[in-house]
C-alpha positions in Angstrom: -0.5 -0.1 -0.1 0.8 3.4 -1.4 2.2 5.7 1.9 0.0 8.8 2.2 -3.3 6.6 0.0 -5.5 7.3 2.6 -4.9 11.3 2.3 -4.6 11.3 -1.4 -7.8 8.8 -1.4 -9.4 12.0 0.7 -8.8 14.9 -1.2 -9.6 13.4 -4.0 -13.2 12.5 -2.8 -13.1 16.4 -1.2 -12.1 17.8 -4.6 -15.1 16.3 -6.5 -17.7 16.3 -3.4 -16.3 20.2 -3.2 -17.0 20.5 -6.5 -20.6 18.5 -6.4 -22.1 20.4 -3.2 -20.8 23.7 -4.4 -23.6 23.1 -7.0 -25.7 22.0 -4.2 -25.8 24.9 -2.1 -25.8 26.9 -5.2 -28.7 24.9 -6.2 -30.5 25.5 -3.0 -29.8 29.0 -2.3 -31.8 29.5 -6.0 -34.3 27.1 -4.3 -34.7 29.1 -1.4 -34.9 32.6 -2.7 -37.9 30.3 -5.8 -40.2 28.9 -2.9 -39.6 30.6 -0.1 -38.8 29.7 3.9 -42.4 27.7 4.0 -41.0 25.5 1.3 -38.3 24.4 2.1 -39.6 23.2 4.7 -42.0 20.9 3.5 -39.2 20.1 0.7 -37.6 19.4 3.8 -40.0 16.6 5.0 -40.2 15.2 2.0 -36.7 14.2 2.5 -36.3 13.8 5.9 -39.1 10.9 5.2 -37.3 9.3 2.5 -34.5 8.9 4.2 -35.9 7.0 6.6 -37.6 5.0 3.5 -34.0 4.9 2.0 -32.4 3.8 5.5 -35.7 0.9 5.4 -35.0 -0.4 1.5 -31.2 -0.8 1.7 -30.4 -2.3 5.8 -27.6 -1.8 6.0 -26.3 -3.2 2.9 -23.7 -0.3 1.5 -21.8 -0.3 4.7 -21.6 -4.4 4.5 -20.2 -4.2 0.4 -17.7 -1.8 2.2 -16.5 -4.2 4.9 -16.7 -7.5 3.1 -14.9 -5.7 -0.4 -12.3 -4.4 2.0 -11.4 -7.9 3.2 -11.3 -9.4 0.6 -9.1 -7.4 -0.8 -7.2 -7.2 1.6 -6.6 -10.8 1.7 -6.5 -10.2 -1.7 -9.1 -13.2 -3.0 -11.0 -11.8 -6.2 -13.3 -14.1 -6.2 -14.3 -12.9 -3.0 -14.8 -9.1 -4.1 -17.1 -10.6 -7.0 -19.4 -13.0 -4.8 -19.6 -10.2 -2.2 -20.7 -7.2 -5.1 -23.3 -10.6 -6.0 -24.0 -11.0 -2.7 -24.8 -7.1 -1.4 -26.9 -6.8 -5.2 -29.0 -9.6 -4.5 -29.9 -8.1 -0.7 -30.7 -4.8 -2.0 -33.0 -5.5 -4.6 -35.2 -7.5 -2.4 -34.8 -5.4 0.4 -34.9 -2.5 -1.2 -38.1 -3.0 -3.7 -40.1 -3.8 -0.2 -39.5 -1.2 1.4 -40.6 0.7 -1.6 -43.6 -1.2 -2.7 -44.4 -0.2 1.7 -43.9 3.5 0.6 -45.6 3.5 -2.4 -48.6 1.7 -1.0 -48.3 4.3 1.9 -47.8 7.2 0.4 -51.0 9.5 0.8 -51.5 8.1 4.8 -47.6 9.2 5.4 -48.3 12.6 3.3 -51.3 13.3 5.2 -50.6 12.0 9.2 -47.0 12.6 9.2 -46.0 15.8 7.3 -50.1 16.7 6.9 -50.1 18.2 3.8 -51.1 16.3 0.6 -48.8 17.5 -1.8 -46.0 16.0 -0.6 -47.5 12.4 -2.0 -46.5 12.9 -5.1 -43.0 13.1 -4.2 -43.4 10.1 -2.3 -44.7 8.0 -4.7 -41.3 8.4 -6.7 -39.0 8.4 -4.4 -40.7 5.0 -3.7 -40.1 3.9 -7.2 -36.0 5.2 -7.4 -35.5 2.8 -4.3 -34.5 0.0 -5.6 -31.9 2.4 -8.0 -30.8 4.2 -4.9 -30.2 1.1 -3.3 -28.2 -0.7 -6.1 -26.0 2.4 -6.8 -25.1 2.7 -3.0 -24.0 -1.0 -3.0 -21.7 0.0 -6.3 -20.3 3.0 -4.4 -19.2 1.1 -1.3 -17.2 -1.9 -4.0 -15.9 1.1 -6.3 -14.4 2.8 -2.2 -13.0 -0.6 -1.3 -11.3 -0.9 -4.1 -9.5 2.4 -4.0 -10.7 2.7 -7.0 -11.6 6.3 -6.7 -11.6 8.2 -10.2 -14.3 6.1 -11.3 -16.3 6.6 -8.4 -15.8 10.5 -8.2 -16.5 10.7 -12.5 -19.9 8.7 -12.6 -20.6 11.4 -9.0 -20.2 13.9 -11.6 -22.4 12.8 -14.3 -24.9 11.4 -12.1 -25.2 15.4 -10.1 -24.6 17.1 -13.2 -28.0 15.5 -14.8 -29.9 15.3 -11.3 -29.0 19.2 -11.6 -30.0 19.9 -14.8 -32.7 18.2 -15.4 -34.6 19.5 -11.9 -33.9 23.8 -13.6 -35.0 22.6 -16.8 -38.7 21.2 -14.7 -38.7 24.2 -12.5 -38.7 26.6 -15.4 -40.5 24.8 -18.2 -43.1 23.0 -15.7 -43.1 23.6 -12.0 -42.2 27.2 -11.7 -43.2 28.5 -8.3 -45.5 25.9 -7.3 -44.2 23.3 -4.2 -45.6 20.5 -5.1 -43.8 20.5 -8.6 -41.2 22.0 -7.6 -40.5 18.7 -4.6 -41.5 16.2 -7.4 -39.0 17.6 -10.0 -36.3 17.5 -7.4 -37.3 13.9 -7.2 -37.4 13.4 -10.9 -34.5 14.1 -11.8 -32.6 13.0 -8.6 -34.0 9.3 -9.8 -33.1 9.5 -13.6 -29.6 10.4 -12.7 -29.2 8.0 -10.7 -30.4 5.2 -13.2 -28.0 6.1 -15.5 -25.2 6.5 -13.7 -26.0 2.9 -11.7 -26.2 1.8 -16.0 -22.0 2.9 -15.8 -21.0 1.6 -12.2 -22.2 -1.8 -13.6 -21.0 -1.8 -16.7 -17.7 -1.0 -15.1 -17.6 -3.3 -12.2 -18.8 -6.7 -15.4 -15.4 -4.8 -17.5 -12.9 -6.1 -14.4 -11.5 -9.1 -14.8 -13.1 -12.0 -13.9 -11.8 -14.8 -10.6 -14.2 -17.8 -10.1 -16.9 -16.8 -7.4 -16.5 -19.5 -4.2 -19.4 -22.1 -3.7 -21.2 -22.0 -0.1 -23.0 -19.4 2.2 -19.9 -18.5 3.7 -20.6 -15.0 2.4 -24.0 -14.8 2.9 -23.3 -15.6 6.8 -20.9 -12.9 6.8 -23.6 -10.1 6.0 -26.0 -11.5 7.0 -24.4 -10.4 10.6 -23.2 -7.5 9.6 -26.8 -6.0 8.1 -29.0 -6.9 10.8 -27.0 -5.0 13.4 -26.6 -2.3 10.9 -30.0 -2.0 9.4 -31.4 -2.3 13.2 -29.3 0.8 14.2 -29.7 2.7 11.3 -33.1 2.3 11.1 -34.3 2.8 14.6 -31.8 6.0 14.1 -33.4 7.5 11.0 -36.8 6.3 12.0 -35.9 8.9 15.6 -34.3 11.7 13.3 -37.2 11.1 10.9 -39.9 11.6 13.8 -37.9 14.6 15.6 -38.1 16.5 11.9 -41.7 16.0 12.3 -41.4 17.5 15.4 -40.4 20.2 15.3 -42.6 22.2 13.1 -45.3 21.1 15.3 -43.8 21.6 18.4 -42.9 25.4 17.1 -46.6 25.7 15.6 -47.9 24.7 19.7 -45.8 27.3 21.1 -47.6 30.0 19.2 -45.3 30.6 16.0 -48.5 29.6 13.6 -48.9 26.9 11.3 -46.3 28.9 8.6 -44.3 30.2 11.0 -43.5 27.4 12.6 -42.8 25.8 9.3 -40.8 29.1 7.3 -38.1 29.0 11.3 -37.8 25.4 10.3 -37.4 25.8 6.9 -34.7 28.0 7.6 -32.7 26.0 10.5 -32.2 22.6 8.1 -33.0 24.2 4.9 -30.6 27.3 4.9 -28.5 27.2 8.0 -28.0 23.2 8.3 -26.4 23.1 4.9 -23.6 26.5 4.8 -22.9 25.2 8.4 -22.0 21.4 6.8 -21.1 22.6 3.9 -17.3 22.0 4.5 -18.5 19.2 6.1 -17.2 16.9 2.9 -13.4 16.4 4.4 -14.5 14.0 7.1 -17.1 12.8 5.4 -14.9 11.9 3.0 -12.5 10.5 4.9 -14.9 8.8 7.3 -16.2 6.5 4.3 -12.5 5.8 3.1 -11.2 5.2 7.1 -14.0 2.1 7.4 -12.3 0.1 4.8 -9.1 0.8 5.7 -9.3 0.4 9.4 -10.9 -3.3 8.4 -7.6 -3.9 6.5 -5.9 -3.0 9.4 -8.0 -4.6 12.1 -7.5 -8.1 9.9 -3.9 -7.8 9.7 -3.4 -7.1 13.3 -1.7 -3.6 12.7 -2.3 -1.8 15.6 0.5 0.8 15.7 -1.4 1.1 12.1 -4.9 2.4 13.9 -3.1 4.3 16.6 -1.3 6.4 13.9 -4.7 6.7 12.1 -6.4 8.0 15.3 -4.3 10.4 16.0 -3.8 12.0 13.0 -7.3 11.8 11.8 -8.6 12.8 15.5 -6.1 16.1 16.0 -6.6 16.9 12.3 -10.1 16.5 12.2 -10.3 18.6 15.3 -8.4 21.4 13.3 -10.4 21.8 11.0 -13.5 21.3 12.7 -12.9 24.0 14.7 -11.5 26.5 12.2 -15.1 26.6 10.4 -17.4 26.4 13.4 -14.7 29.9 13.8 -15.2 30.5 10.7 -19.0 30.6 10.5 -19.9 32.3 13.6 -17.7 35.5 12.3 -19.0 35.8 9.4 -22.6 34.5 9.8 -24.8 37.6 9.8 -23.7 38.9 5.9 -22.9 35.3 4.2 -27.0 34.7 5.7 -27.1 38.2 4.2 -25.5 37.9 0.9 -27.3 33.8 0.3 -30.4 34.5 1.8 -31.7 37.8 2.7 -31.9 36.9 6.2 -31.7 37.8 9.3 -33.0 35.0 10.9 -30.9 33.1 9.1 -27.4 35.0 10.1 -28.8 34.4 13.8 -29.6 31.2 13.4 -26.2 29.9 11.7 -24.0 32.3 15.0 -25.8 30.1 16.8 -25.7 26.7 15.9 -21.4 27.5 14.8 -19.8 25.5 17.5 -21.4 22.6 17.4 -19.7 22.1 14.4 -17.0 20.7 16.0 -19.6 18.4 17.6 -21.1 17.9 14.7 -17.5 16.9 12.1 -15.9 15.2 15.2 -18.4 12.9 15.3 -19.4 11.9 12.0 -15.3 10.9 11.5 -15.6 9.2 14.5 -18.7 7.3 13.5 -17.0 6.1 10.6 -13.4 4.7 12.2 -15.9 3.0 14.4 -17.5 0.9 11.6 -14.4 0.6 10.6 -13.1 -1.5 13.8 -16.3 -3.7 13.8 -18.1 -1.5 17.0 -21.7 -1.3 15.3 -23.6 -3.3 18.3 -21.9 -0.3 20.6 -23.3 2.2 17.4 -26.9 0.7 18.4 -26.9 0.6 21.9 -25.6 4.4 21.8 -27.6 6.2 19.4 -30.1 4.1 20.2 -29.7 6.1 23.6 -29.3 9.7 22.8 -32.2 9.4 19.5 -35.0 8.2 22.2 -33.4 11.1 24.4 -33.4 13.6 21.9 -37.3 13.0 20.4 -38.7 12.6 24.3 -37.1 16.1 24.9 -38.2 17.7 21.9 -41.8 16.8 22.4 -41.8 18.3 26.4 -39.8 21.1 25.5 -40.3 22.7 22.1 -44.6 23.6 22.7 -43.0 25.0 26.2 -39.1 27.3 25.1 -40.4 27.2 21.0 -36.4 27.4 19.4 -34.0 27.1 22.3 -35.8 24.0 23.5 -34.6 22.4 20.2 -31.7 24.3 20.5 -30.9 23.2 23.9 -32.1 19.6 23.1 -29.9 19.6 19.5 -27.0 20.7 22.4 -27.4 18.3 24.7 -27.8 15.0 22.5 -25.3 15.5 20.2 -22.4 15.7 22.8 -23.8 13.5 24.5 -23.6 10.6 21.6 -19.7 12.8 20.8 -18.4 12.3 24.4 -19.9 8.0 24.7 -18.4 7.2 20.4 -14.9 8.7 21.8 -14.4 7.2 24.8 -15.1 3.9 23.1 -13.4 4.2 20.4 -10.3 5.0 22.3 -10.6 2.2 24.9 -11.0 0.0 20.8 -8.2 1.6 19.9 -5.6 2.5 22.7 -5.1 5.8 22.1 -4.9 9.0 24.4 -5.3 12.6 23.0 -3.3 15.1 24.1 -5.4 17.4 26.2 -3.0 20.3 25.4 -3.4 19.9 22.4 -7.2 20.4 21.8 -7.3 22.9 24.7 -4.7 25.3 22.4 -7.3 24.6 18.8 -10.2 25.2 21.0 -8.8 28.6 22.5 -6.7 30.0 18.6 -10.0 29.4 16.6 -12.3 30.9 19.5 -10.3 34.4 19.9 -9.5 34.5 15.9 -13.5 33.9 15.4 -14.2 36.9 17.9 -12.2 39.6 16.3 -13.1 38.8 12.6 -17.0 39.0 14.4 -16.2 43.1 15.9 -14.5 43.6 12.0 -17.4 42.9 9.9 -19.6 44.5 12.2 -18.5 47.4 10.9 -20.0 46.8 7.2 -23.2 46.8 5.8 -21.9 46.0 2.3 -22.5 41.6 3.3 -19.8 40.5 0.5 -17.4 43.0 1.9 -17.5 42.1 5.1 -17.7 38.2 4.7 -14.3 39.0 2.6 -12.5 40.7 5.2 -14.2 39.1 7.8 -12.7 35.7 6.4 -8.6 37.4 5.4 -8.7 38.5 8.7 -10.0 34.8 10.5 -8.0 33.3 8.6 -4.6 35.2 9.4 -5.3 34.7 13.0 -6.0 31.4 13.0 -2.7 30.3 11.3 -0.9 32.9 13.3 -2.1 31.2 16.5 -1.9 28.1 15.7 1.7 28.3 14.7 2.3 30.4 18.5 0.5 27.2 19.7 2.3 24.6 17.8 -1.5 23.5 17.5 0.2 22.6 13.8 3.5 21.5 14.8 6.2 21.6 11.8 6.1 17.7 11.9 2.1 18.0 10.4 3.4 20.6 7.9 6.6 18.0 6.7 3.7 14.8 7.3 0.3 17.3 5.0 3.3 18.4 2.5 4.6 14.5 1.9 0.8 13.6 1.7 0.4 15.8 -0.8 3.2 15.1 -3.3 4.9 19.0 -2.2 7.8 18.1 -0.7 9.7 14.7 0.5 7.7 12.7 3.1 8.4 11.7 6.6 
């Protein structure tokens, strides 16, 4: 294995994801200005139900595809990789077809009783028809990721995004107009079409690979079921509770006195405007999280504890530095950025409020990927069950009384608890001890730079000017402070330069 292959793969996925998410972000801004915060809120509720349906339909097979392929790849068994792919595709096709059938039959009922808006039914039916296609696509993506064939996967993802966005824009301009139901339907029709085309491309690439005899017997099926059952239970329960949370938010805000339209608008502002901006840079850590699953699985199979600790050290320290930098930037430029993108003071307030939680959200994503690579699925089931049940219970109790304050308190408490429990388990499994001095240096440096940059932003009325000046000052101060405190050491810089091919690797 080449040195720094993990980082190079991460950078490739990140560059692609930034382009893909950048175009999605531009489209989100366009859509928000076209259908308003209330329309965005409805789209988010449909998407939340869609995620639950897809989670049930995929039944844990995406991660299983990555994990099984990575193990066979590490053991140099090409026939085993083909057997793993075949088993995952067949399993996913059956599970997603059943899930799609149930969603299609229940679409009207879900729209009326869960989302409380019949306009959602047509989009749910399109999602139901597309579930088998989306499930098989996720299996193929896991297969190509585990084989480190990232260039092929990136190319296909660009094709998928181009088809989806291009067709959506055409439908919006020629058919949907400002109609919210048609706008939501256009998005899901275009997404299904893009996924179907690129699934064919992925299957053709897999079939073109050198063939090897497929081993007989049921051993691969038993391994698949052992992986999928806890993953499916965890993902379904967590997604179900997450969907319940999303459905509770506008209802709770309405009961708190915001009114039905005001509650939907606030929900749309937070989840359709603020969170996409806040999570936009997370593509780096999500790309790394995906790649850590097969990497750690290979190390675990080889009992390479030294490599596991080395990965834990680099990834957790660099991940903390990156997430703290993003959190500080979101806080510093929250108001002018929200005005620039959405012309919304409310969005700026919420972005500044949630910005410090970026550290927890980003780091939890990476820790979750490391858990999957270490085979800790059962523990993840217990932790996610606990925190999601607590989340739903607190939202039910606090939202009608405290409104947005109740939502923020619940969000903060449950995400901190989940991250603490997950990180504690990871440190025990890997034997790694994080340097607390480094953690303090990074967090204090980001906080100080963010406070200073925010004061500068408040002096300028023009949003674009304020954003650019705030970004420049924040970047300069953060770099200076991390250098002065040695939060980014010379060894880290040498490692990064070597990984990027800029200098000698160390």
